[in-house]
All heavy atoms as TSV, in Angstrom:
chain	resi	resn	atom	element	x	y	z
A	1	MET	N	N	0.809	-1.175	-0.015
A	1	MET	CA	C	0.005	-0.011	-0.017
A	1	MET	C	C	0.831	1.262	0.021
A	1	MET	O	O	0.311	2.381	0.104
A	1	MET	CB	C	-0.944	0.030	1.208
A	1	MET	CG	C	-1.961	-1.121	1.267
A	1	MET	SD	S	-3.249	-0.995	-0.028
A	1	MET	CE	C	-4.205	0.352	0.644
A	2	LYS	N	N	2.142	1.083	-0.107
A	2	LYS	CA	C	3.044	2.225	-0.049
A	2	LYS	C	C	2.633	3.241	-1.195
A	2	LYS	O	O	2.541	2.863	-2.334
A	2	LYS	CB	C	4.517	1.813	-0.239
A	2	LYS	CG	C	5.493	2.909	-0.128
A	2	LYS	CD	C	6.922	2.426	-0.194
A	2	LYS	CE	C	7.830	3.600	0.001
A	2	LYS	NZ	N	9.234	3.186	-0.006
A	3	GLY	N	N	2.442	4.535	-0.773
A	3	GLY	CA	C	2.161	5.557	-1.761
A	3	GLY	C	C	0.690	5.623	-2.133
A	3	GLY	O	O	0.284	6.518	-2.824
A	4	LYS	N	N	-0.135	4.668	-1.664
A	4	LYS	CA	C	-1.576	4.624	-1.966
A	4	LYS	C	C	-2.313	5.516	-0.930
A	4	LYS	O	O	-1.873	5.703	0.165
A	4	LYS	CB	C	-2.119	3.262	-1.917
A	4	LYS	CG	C	-1.477	2.261	-2.887
A	4	LYS	CD	C	-1.764	2.631	-4.275
A	4	LYS	CE	C	-1.139	1.559	-5.225
A	4	LYS	NZ	N	-1.338	1.895	-6.592
A	5	THR	N	N	-3.442	6.004	-1.330
A	5	THR	CA	C	-4.271	6.782	-0.471
A	5	THR	C	C	-5.418	5.902	0.115
A	5	THR	O	O	-6.056	5.165	-0.633
A	5	THR	CB	C	-4.963	7.976	-1.185
A	5	THR	OG1	O	-3.868	8.850	-1.657
A	5	THR	CG2	C	-5.870	8.788	-0.288
A	6	VAL	N	N	-5.547	5.884	1.404
A	6	VAL	CA	C	-6.603	5.137	2.116
A	6	VAL	C	C	-7.480	6.071	2.833
A	6	VAL	O	O	-7.028	6.960	3.639
A	6	VAL	CB	C	-5.928	4.101	3.087
A	6	VAL	CG1	C	-6.993	3.311	3.820
A	6	VAL	CG2	C	-5.009	3.189	2.346
A	7	ILE	N	N	-8.785	5.899	2.683
A	7	ILE	CA	C	-9.745	6.797	3.337
A	7	ILE	C	C	-10.701	5.868	4.207
A	7	ILE	O	O	-11.584	5.258	3.656
A	7	ILE	CB	C	-10.605	7.593	2.341
A	7	ILE	CG1	C	-9.676	8.343	1.351
A	7	ILE	CG2	C	-11.509	8.568	3.063
A	7	ILE	CD1	C	-10.401	8.920	0.207
A	8	PRO	N	N	-10.435	5.778	5.494
A	8	PRO	CA	C	-11.222	4.909	6.315
A	8	PRO	C	C	-12.620	5.443	6.475
A	8	PRO	O	O	-12.906	6.674	6.579
A	8	PRO	CB	C	-10.530	4.941	7.698
A	8	PRO	CG	C	-9.187	5.601	7.427
A	8	PRO	CD	C	-9.313	6.403	6.222
A	9	PHE	N	N	-13.595	4.524	6.475
A	9	PHE	CA	C	-14.952	4.891	6.752
A	9	PHE	C	C	-15.663	3.751	7.447
A	9	PHE	O	O	-15.306	2.575	7.244
A	9	PHE	CB	C	-15.759	5.323	5.527
A	9	PHE	CG	C	-15.867	4.236	4.443
A	9	PHE	CD1	C	-17.017	3.457	4.330
A	9	PHE	CD2	C	-14.872	4.120	3.478
A	9	PHE	CE1	C	-17.109	2.489	3.379
A	9	PHE	CE2	C	-14.932	3.156	2.521
A	9	PHE	CZ	C	-16.092	2.324	2.439
A	10	THR	N	N	-16.632	3.986	8.279
A	10	THR	CA	C	-17.315	2.964	8.998
A	10	THR	C	C	-18.692	3.402	9.467
A	10	THR	O	O	-18.978	4.584	9.568
A	10	THR	CB	C	-16.492	2.530	10.247
A	10	THR	OG1	O	-17.013	1.403	10.794
A	10	THR	CG2	C	-16.339	3.605	11.233
A	11	THR	N	N	-19.518	2.442	9.766
A	11	THR	CA	C	-20.778	2.703	10.485
A	11	THR	C	C	-20.523	2.310	11.986
A	11	THR	O	O	-19.641	1.555	12.250
A	11	THR	CB	C	-21.897	1.903	9.943
A	11	THR	OG1	O	-21.638	0.476	10.067
A	11	THR	CG2	C	-22.219	2.226	8.498
A	12	HIS	N	N	-21.361	2.851	12.823
A	12	HIS	CA	C	-21.164	2.569	14.249
A	12	HIS	C	C	-22.441	2.839	14.996
A	12	HIS	O	O	-23.444	3.323	14.407
A	12	HIS	CB	C	-20.077	3.431	14.857
A	12	HIS	CG	C	-20.416	4.920	14.847
A	12	HIS	ND1	N	-21.018	5.488	15.969
A	12	HIS	CD2	C	-20.265	5.827	13.923
A	12	HIS	CE1	C	-21.209	6.766	15.687
A	12	HIS	NE2	N	-20.782	7.005	14.480
A	13	GLU	N	N	-22.513	2.512	16.197
A	13	GLU	CA	C	-23.692	2.799	17.013
A	13	GLU	C	C	-23.275	3.525	18.325
A	13	GLU	O	O	-23.884	3.352	19.404
A	13	GLU	CB	C	-24.476	1.504	17.396
A	13	GLU	CG	C	-25.292	0.989	16.205
A	13	GLU	CD	C	-26.265	2.001	15.571
A	13	GLU	OE1	O	-26.835	2.817	16.313
A	13	GLU	OE2	O	-26.492	1.923	14.367
A	14	GLY	N	N	-22.244	4.302	18.197
A	14	GLY	CA	C	-21.791	5.139	19.355
A	14	GLY	C	C	-20.300	5.271	19.483
A	14	GLY	O	O	-19.849	6.110	20.260
A	15	SER	N	N	-19.546	4.472	18.843
A	15	SER	CA	C	-18.107	4.478	19.036
A	15	SER	C	C	-17.411	5.409	18.099
A	15	SER	O	O	-16.194	5.633	18.207
A	15	SER	CB	C	-17.542	3.070	18.880
A	15	SER	OG	O	-17.725	2.551	17.603
A	16	GLY	N	N	-18.086	5.977	17.106
A	16	GLY	CA	C	-17.443	6.844	16.145
A	16	GLY	C	C	-16.402	6.066	15.370
A	16	GLY	O	O	-16.516	4.867	15.123
A	17	LEU	N	N	-15.285	6.701	15.081
A	17	LEU	CA	C	-14.225	6.076	14.368
A	17	LEU	C	C	-13.353	5.191	15.342
A	17	LEU	O	O	-12.539	4.398	14.818
A	17	LEU	CB	C	-13.309	7.091	13.664
A	17	LEU	CG	C	-13.860	7.684	12.354
A	17	LEU	CD1	C	-13.032	8.873	11.929
A	17	LEU	CD2	C	-13.885	6.598	11.268
A	18	ALA	N	N	-13.484	5.441	16.559
A	18	ALA	CA	C	-12.729	4.735	17.636
A	18	ALA	C	C	-11.275	4.782	17.194
A	18	ALA	O	O	-10.710	5.841	16.933
A	18	ALA	CB	C	-13.247	3.285	17.810
A	19	ASN	N	N	-10.627	3.637	17.080
A	19	ASN	CA	C	-9.207	3.519	16.687
A	19	ASN	C	C	-9.001	3.269	15.283
A	19	ASN	O	O	-7.853	2.926	14.838
A	19	ASN	CB	C	-8.515	2.445	17.534
A	19	ASN	CG	C	-8.480	2.774	19.010
A	19	ASN	OD1	O	-8.441	3.987	19.377
A	19	ASN	ND2	N	-8.578	1.793	19.860
A	20	CYS	N	N	-10.092	3.330	14.440
A	20	CYS	CA	C	-9.994	2.945	13.078
A	20	CYS	C	C	-8.822	3.568	12.296
A	20	CYS	O	O	-8.091	2.905	11.660
A	20	CYS	CB	C	-11.313	3.276	12.370
A	20	CYS	SG	S	-11.446	2.798	10.657
A	21	VAL	N	N	-8.740	4.898	12.396
A	21	VAL	CA	C	-7.700	5.576	11.549
A	21	VAL	C	C	-6.298	5.188	12.080
A	21	VAL	O	O	-5.404	4.909	11.255
A	21	VAL	CB	C	-7.927	7.165	11.600
A	21	VAL	CG1	C	-6.756	7.871	10.905
A	21	VAL	CG2	C	-9.267	7.541	11.093
A	22	ASP	N	N	-6.057	5.172	13.364
A	22	ASP	CA	C	-4.813	4.743	13.903
A	22	ASP	C	C	-4.466	3.340	13.465
A	22	ASP	O	O	-3.288	2.955	13.139
A	22	ASP	CB	C	-4.726	4.860	15.385
A	22	ASP	CG	C	-4.704	6.339	15.824
A	22	ASP	OD1	O	-4.280	7.213	15.061
A	22	ASP	OD2	O	-5.129	6.619	16.994
A	23	ASP	N	N	-5.470	2.417	13.519
A	23	ASP	CA	C	-5.235	1.038	13.130
A	23	ASP	C	C	-4.846	0.902	11.676
A	23	ASP	O	O	-3.916	0.148	11.296
A	23	ASP	CB	C	-6.476	0.179	13.413
A	23	ASP	CG	C	-6.745	-0.003	14.909
A	23	ASP	OD1	O	-5.855	0.288	15.755
A	23	ASP	OD2	O	-7.879	-0.441	15.210
A	24	VAL	N	N	-5.476	1.699	10.818
A	24	VAL	CA	C	-5.164	1.637	9.403
A	24	VAL	C	C	-3.735	2.207	9.176
A	24	VAL	O	O	-2.975	1.625	8.400
A	24	VAL	CB	C	-6.183	2.466	8.588
A	24	VAL	CG1	C	-5.763	2.626	7.122
A	24	VAL	CG2	C	-7.586	1.777	8.596
A	25	LYS	N	N	-3.362	3.274	9.824
A	25	LYS	CA	C	-2.031	3.836	9.741
A	25	LYS	C	C	-0.989	2.826	10.142
A	25	LYS	O	O	0.060	2.695	9.531
A	25	LYS	CB	C	-1.875	5.102	10.562
A	25	LYS	CG	C	-2.565	6.303	9.994
A	25	LYS	CD	C	-2.435	7.504	10.913
A	25	LYS	CE	C	-3.123	8.763	10.296
A	25	LYS	NZ	N	-3.031	9.917	11.158
A	26	LYS	N	N	-1.238	2.086	11.228
A	26	LYS	CA	C	-0.287	1.086	11.716
A	26	LYS	C	C	-0.205	-0.141	10.679
A	26	LYS	O	O	0.839	-0.663	10.423
A	26	LYS	CB	C	-0.701	0.523	13.051
A	26	LYS	CG	C	-0.493	1.516	14.144
A	26	LYS	CD	C	-1.009	0.967	15.504
A	26	LYS	CE	C	-0.902	2.020	16.582
A	26	LYS	NZ	N	-1.551	1.572	17.833
A	27	ALA	N	N	-1.344	-0.484	10.139
A	27	ALA	CA	C	-1.373	-1.613	9.205
A	27	ALA	C	C	-0.735	-1.307	7.872
A	27	ALA	O	O	-0.151	-2.163	7.208
A	27	ALA	CB	C	-2.877	-2.053	8.974
A	28	PHE	N	N	-0.784	-0.049	7.441
A	28	PHE	CA	C	-0.298	0.387	6.157
A	28	PHE	C	C	0.636	1.619	6.350
A	28	PHE	O	O	0.289	2.714	5.962
A	28	PHE	CB	C	-1.385	0.695	5.196
A	28	PHE	CG	C	-2.336	-0.450	5.058
A	28	PHE	CD1	C	-3.624	-0.351	5.575
A	28	PHE	CD2	C	-2.004	-1.584	4.407
A	28	PHE	CE1	C	-4.522	-1.386	5.459
A	28	PHE	CE2	C	-2.857	-2.688	4.262
A	28	PHE	CZ	C	-4.133	-2.569	4.780
A	29	PRO	N	N	1.817	1.442	6.973
A	29	PRO	CA	C	2.690	2.585	7.255
A	29	PRO	C	C	3.087	3.447	6.119
A	29	PRO	O	O	3.427	4.619	6.260
A	29	PRO	CB	C	3.878	1.941	8.001
A	29	PRO	CG	C	3.872	0.526	7.608
A	29	PRO	CD	C	2.405	0.203	7.300
A	30	GLY	N	N	3.118	2.876	4.939
A	30	GLY	CA	C	3.581	3.642	3.747
A	30	GLY	C	C	2.449	4.387	3.031
A	30	GLY	O	O	2.665	5.078	2.043
A	31	ALA	N	N	1.206	4.160	3.508
A	31	ALA	CA	C	0.091	4.767	2.850
A	31	ALA	C	C	-0.226	6.200	3.327
A	31	ALA	O	O	0.159	6.518	4.442
A	31	ALA	CB	C	-1.185	3.893	3.046
A	32	ASN	N	N	-0.891	6.916	2.471
A	32	ASN	CA	C	-1.401	8.247	2.861
A	32	ASN	C	C	-2.829	8.026	3.387
A	32	ASN	O	O	-3.735	7.830	2.687
A	32	ASN	CB	C	-1.406	9.160	1.599
A	32	ASN	CG	C	-2.047	10.501	1.914
A	32	ASN	OD1	O	-2.077	10.983	3.051
A	32	ASN	ND2	N	-2.693	11.064	0.909
A	33	VAL	N	N	-2.897	8.015	4.708
A	33	VAL	CA	C	-4.187	7.765	5.377
A	33	VAL	C	C	-4.889	9.096	5.625
A	33	VAL	O	O	-4.333	9.914	6.404
A	33	VAL	CB	C	-4.070	6.960	6.689
A	33	VAL	CG1	C	-5.414	6.654	7.301
A	33	VAL	CG2	C	-3.292	5.617	6.361
A	34	MET	N	N	-6.002	9.254	5.042
A	34	MET	CA	C	-6.730	10.594	5.163
A	34	MET	C	C	-7.720	10.515	6.321
A	34	MET	O	O	-7.923	9.475	6.934
A	34	MET	CB	C	-7.474	10.861	3.826
A	34	MET	CG	C	-6.531	11.014	2.653
A	34	MET	SD	S	-7.326	11.384	1.129
A	34	MET	CE	C	-7.971	13.078	1.464
A	35	LYS	N	N	-8.293	11.654	6.601
A	35	LYS	CA	C	-9.259	11.768	7.623
A	35	LYS	C	C	-10.446	10.818	7.353
A	35	LYS	O	O	-10.890	10.643	6.234
A	35	LYS	CB	C	-9.801	13.178	7.708
A	35	LYS	CG	C	-10.880	13.416	8.786
A	35	LYS	CD	C	-11.351	14.834	8.731
A	35	LYS	CE	C	-12.443	15.061	9.745
A	35	LYS	NZ	N	-12.981	16.415	9.734
A	36	GLY	N	N	-10.865	10.093	8.412
A	36	GLY	CA	C	-11.892	9.124	8.265
A	36	GLY	C	C	-13.296	9.668	8.308
A	36	GLY	O	O	-13.500	10.863	8.678
A	37	PHE	N	N	-14.286	8.862	8.043
A	37	PHE	CA	C	-15.698	9.246	8.049
A	37	PHE	C	C	-16.453	8.140	8.780
A	37	PHE	O	O	-16.194	6.941	8.572
A	37	PHE	CB	C	-16.269	9.426	6.655
A	37	PHE	CG	C	-17.762	9.652	6.615
A	37	PHE	CD1	C	-18.278	10.914	6.917
A	37	PHE	CD2	C	-18.593	8.637	6.336
A	37	PHE	CE1	C	-19.613	11.148	6.848
A	37	PHE	CE2	C	-20.004	8.812	6.295
A	37	PHE	CZ	C	-20.520	10.106	6.562
A	38	CYS	N	N	-17.408	8.548	9.591
A	38	CYS	CA	C	-18.257	7.600	10.269
A	38	CYS	C	C	-19.658	8.068	10.319
A	38	CYS	O	O	-19.917	9.290	10.305
A	38	CYS	CB	C	-17.760	7.249	11.651
A	38	CYS	SG	S	-17.694	8.604	12.811
A	39	ILE	N	N	-20.550	7.184	10.372
A	39	ILE	CA	C	-21.983	7.489	10.457
A	39	ILE	C	C	-22.679	6.394	11.266
A	39	ILE	O	O	-22.285	5.297	11.253
A	39	ILE	CB	C	-22.632	7.581	9.027
A	39	ILE	CG1	C	-24.048	8.143	9.090
A	39	ILE	CG2	C	-22.561	6.267	8.304
A	39	ILE	CD1	C	-24.585	8.537	7.732
A	40	TYR	N	N	-23.677	6.858	12.040
A	40	TYR	CA	C	-24.434	5.886	12.792
A	40	TYR	C	C	-25.091	4.909	11.847
A	40	TYR	O	O	-25.637	5.283	10.809
A	40	TYR	CB	C	-25.516	6.576	13.633
A	40	TYR	CG	C	-25.039	7.237	14.869
A	40	TYR	CD1	C	-24.829	8.587	14.913
A	40	TYR	CD2	C	-24.799	6.476	16.019
A	40	TYR	CE1	C	-24.361	9.213	16.058
A	40	TYR	CE2	C	-24.374	7.087	17.205
A	40	TYR	CZ	C	-24.133	8.486	17.190
A	40	TYR	OH	O	-23.689	9.041	18.353
A	41	GLY	N	N	-25.049	3.643	12.178
A	41	GLY	CA	C	-25.628	2.608	11.391
A	41	GLY	C	C	-27.128	2.811	11.121
A	41	GLY	O	O	-27.616	2.615	10.036
A	42	HIS	N	N	-27.844	3.347	12.116
A	42	HIS	CA	C	-29.232	3.581	11.974
A	42	HIS	C	C	-29.520	4.779	11.072
A	42	HIS	O	O	-30.680	5.011	10.708
A	42	HIS	CB	C	-29.988	3.715	13.312
A	42	HIS	CG	C	-29.542	4.898	14.099
A	42	HIS	ND1	N	-28.511	4.880	15.014
A	42	HIS	CD2	C	-30.052	6.201	14.135
A	42	HIS	CE1	C	-28.365	6.062	15.518
A	42	HIS	NE2	N	-29.283	6.902	15.017
A	43	GLU	N	N	-28.515	5.607	10.774
A	43	GLU	CA	C	-28.697	6.726	9.858
A	43	GLU	C	C	-28.417	6.468	8.403
A	43	GLU	O	O	-28.721	7.235	7.524
A	43	GLU	CB	C	-27.782	7.902	10.301
A	43	GLU	CG	C	-28.107	8.523	11.598
A	43	GLU	CD	C	-27.166	9.685	11.897
A	43	GLU	OE1	O	-26.052	9.673	11.430
A	43	GLU	OE2	O	-27.610	10.575	12.618
A	44	VAL	N	N	-27.887	5.273	8.143
A	44	VAL	CA	C	-27.430	4.964	6.771
A	44	VAL	C	C	-28.547	5.130	5.721
A	44	VAL	O	O	-28.356	5.727	4.686
A	44	VAL	CB	C	-26.855	3.530	6.694
A	44	VAL	CG1	C	-26.610	3.085	5.288
A	44	VAL	CG2	C	-25.556	3.504	7.523
A	45	ARG	N	N	-29.721	4.693	6.027
A	45	ARG	CA	C	-30.802	4.742	5.103
A	45	ARG	C	C	-31.499	6.126	5.023
A	45	ARG	O	O	-32.182	6.401	4.061
A	45	ARG	CB	C	-31.860	3.687	5.392
A	45	ARG	CG	C	-31.265	2.300	5.164
A	45	ARG	CD	C	-32.395	1.277	5.160
A	45	ARG	NE	N	-31.775	0.010	4.765
A	45	ARG	CZ	C	-31.971	-1.138	5.418
A	45	ARG	NH1	N	-32.719	-1.157	6.460
A	45	ARG	NH2	N	-31.412	-2.236	5.034
A	46	THR	N	N	-31.283	6.953	6.024
A	46	THR	CA	C	-32.072	8.223	6.085
A	46	THR	C	C	-31.142	9.460	5.917
A	46	THR	O	O	-31.666	10.528	5.713
A	46	THR	CB	C	-32.826	8.357	7.385
A	46	THR	OG1	O	-31.920	8.286	8.477
A	46	THR	CG2	C	-33.863	7.237	7.512
A	47	GLU	N	N	-29.872	9.299	6.022
A	47	GLU	CA	C	-28.960	10.464	5.987
A	47	GLU	C	C	-28.003	10.424	4.766
A	47	GLU	O	O	-26.777	10.663	4.949
A	47	GLU	CB	C	-28.168	10.542	7.300
A	47	GLU	CG	C	-29.031	10.740	8.516
A	47	GLU	CD	C	-29.694	12.095	8.551
A	47	GLU	OE1	O	-29.244	13.071	7.917
A	47	GLU	OE2	O	-30.740	12.210	9.193
A	48	ARG	N	N	-28.568	10.114	3.633
A	48	ARG	CA	C	-27.754	10.060	2.456
A	48	ARG	C	C	-26.988	11.365	2.193
A	48	ARG	O	O	-25.887	11.346	1.701
A	48	ARG	CB	C	-28.690	9.758	1.261
A	48	ARG	CG	C	-27.952	9.633	-0.027
A	48	ARG	CD	C	-28.897	9.298	-1.165
A	48	ARG	NE	N	-28.200	9.213	-2.398
A	48	ARG	CZ	C	-28.437	8.363	-3.383
A	48	ARG	NH1	N	-29.444	7.515	-3.204
A	48	ARG	NH2	N	-27.745	8.366	-4.462
A	49	ALA	N	N	-27.602	12.470	2.603
A	49	ALA	CA	C	-26.905	13.775	2.366
A	49	ALA	C	C	-25.623	13.869	3.102
A	49	ALA	O	O	-24.641	14.477	2.605
A	49	ALA	CB	C	-27.852	14.907	2.822
A	50	LYS	N	N	-25.494	13.255	4.338
A	50	LYS	CA	C	-24.241	13.274	5.037
A	50	LYS	C	C	-23.139	12.580	4.250
A	50	LYS	O	O	-22.002	13.007	4.184
A	50	LYS	CB	C	-24.422	12.618	6.400
A	50	LYS	CG	C	-25.153	13.430	7.418
A	50	LYS	CD	C	-25.150	12.721	8.735
A	50	LYS	CE	C	-25.924	13.492	9.793
A	50	LYS	NZ	N	-26.001	12.800	11.052
A	51	VAL	N	N	-23.490	11.402	3.695
A	51	VAL	CA	C	-22.543	10.578	2.964
A	51	VAL	C	C	-22.117	11.335	1.689
A	51	VAL	O	O	-20.950	11.405	1.330
A	51	VAL	CB	C	-23.118	9.171	2.616
A	51	VAL	CG1	C	-22.159	8.389	1.755
A	51	VAL	CG2	C	-23.449	8.466	3.932
A	52	GLU	N	N	-23.089	11.906	1.007
A	52	GLU	CA	C	-22.852	12.637	-0.276
A	52	GLU	C	C	-21.872	13.807	0.018
A	52	GLU	O	O	-21.007	14.136	-0.736
A	52	GLU	CB	C	-24.126	13.015	-0.926
A	52	GLU	CG	C	-24.801	11.861	-1.518
A	52	GLU	CD	C	-26.194	12.233	-2.149
A	52	GLU	OE1	O	-26.666	13.351	-1.894
A	52	GLU	OE2	O	-26.718	11.401	-2.878
A	53	LYS	N	N	-22.128	14.552	1.118
A	53	LYS	CA	C	-21.321	15.699	1.486
A	53	LYS	C	C	-19.956	15.228	1.761
A	53	LYS	O	O	-18.924	15.849	1.282
A	53	LYS	CB	C	-21.890	16.353	2.724
A	53	LYS	CG	C	-21.106	17.584	3.161
A	53	LYS	CD	C	-21.719	18.249	4.423
A	53	LYS	CE	C	-20.912	19.430	4.867
A	53	LYS	NZ	N	-21.435	20.089	6.001
A	54	TRP	N	N	-19.746	14.106	2.430
A	54	TRP	CA	C	-18.399	13.583	2.716
A	54	TRP	C	C	-17.718	13.210	1.415
A	54	TRP	O	O	-16.575	13.578	1.188
A	54	TRP	CB	C	-18.501	12.406	3.643
A	54	TRP	CG	C	-17.217	11.633	3.767
A	54	TRP	CD1	C	-16.072	12.044	4.325
A	54	TRP	CD2	C	-16.964	10.325	3.226
A	54	TRP	NE1	N	-15.112	11.074	4.197
A	54	TRP	CE2	C	-15.636	10.014	3.627
A	54	TRP	CE3	C	-17.721	9.368	2.624
A	54	TRP	CZ2	C	-15.032	8.746	3.235
A	54	TRP	CZ3	C	-17.139	8.159	2.307
A	54	TRP	CH2	C	-15.824	7.893	2.634
A	55	LEU	N	N	-18.451	12.515	0.580
A	55	LEU	CA	C	-17.845	12.099	-0.720
A	55	LEU	C	C	-17.425	13.275	-1.581
A	55	LEU	O	O	-16.356	13.251	-2.181
A	55	LEU	CB	C	-18.858	11.209	-1.495
A	55	LEU	CG	C	-19.061	9.787	-0.976
A	55	LEU	CD1	C	-20.225	9.117	-1.644
A	55	LEU	CD2	C	-17.815	8.983	-1.009
A	56	LYS	N	N	-18.180	14.354	-1.605
A	56	LYS	CA	C	-17.773	15.519	-2.326
A	56	LYS	C	C	-16.519	16.112	-1.782
A	56	LYS	O	O	-15.656	16.625	-2.536
A	56	LYS	CB	C	-18.904	16.557	-2.312
A	56	LYS	CG	C	-20.050	16.155	-3.247
A	56	LYS	CD	C	-21.153	17.166	-3.237
A	56	LYS	CE	C	-22.319	16.641	-4.085
A	56	LYS	NZ	N	-23.512	17.569	-4.033
A	57	GLY	N	N	-16.346	16.068	-0.450
A	57	GLY	CA	C	-15.157	16.578	0.144
A	57	GLY	C	C	-13.935	15.760	-0.182
A	57	GLY	O	O	-12.805	16.208	-0.315
A	58	VAL	N	N	-14.156	14.416	-0.358
A	58	VAL	CA	C	-13.026	13.503	-0.742
A	58	VAL	C	C	-12.611	13.769	-2.143
A	58	VAL	O	O	-11.402	13.717	-2.456
A	58	VAL	CB	C	-13.517	12.037	-0.575
A	58	VAL	CG1	C	-12.527	11.064	-1.195
A	58	VAL	CG2	C	-13.783	11.715	0.901
A	59	GLU	N	N	-13.541	14.098	-3.029
A	59	GLU	CA	C	-13.189	14.308	-4.396
A	59	GLU	C	C	-12.299	15.530	-4.607
A	59	GLU	O	O	-11.550	15.630	-5.538
A	59	GLU	CB	C	-14.475	14.560	-5.239
A	59	GLU	CG	C	-15.310	13.302	-5.334
A	59	GLU	CD	C	-16.677	13.577	-5.987
A	59	GLU	OE1	O	-17.070	14.725	-6.149
A	59	GLU	OE2	O	-17.380	12.566	-6.308
A	60	ASN	N	N	-12.403	16.490	-3.707
A	60	ASN	CA	C	-11.631	17.785	-3.879
A	60	ASN	C	C	-10.282	17.730	-3.289
A	60	ASN	O	O	-9.881	17.156	-2.484
A	60	ASN	CB	C	-12.425	18.924	-3.275
A	60	ASN	CG	C	-13.762	19.159	-4.038
A	60	ASN	OD1	O	-13.805	18.972	-5.230
A	60	ASN	ND2	N	-14.800	19.528	-3.306
């Protein structure tokens, strides 16, 4: 993964990203690990706008 960009994302029910970003950085030390995104699992079907906003930010 050296030189690759990794963008962590996850669903959760209260833990947020927890250690996700740090764990990815440890697993892939040569990768460019960007800021992660998380969303409550129960919001996945109703909060599409949150995901779309995040994706637009990733594109830029």
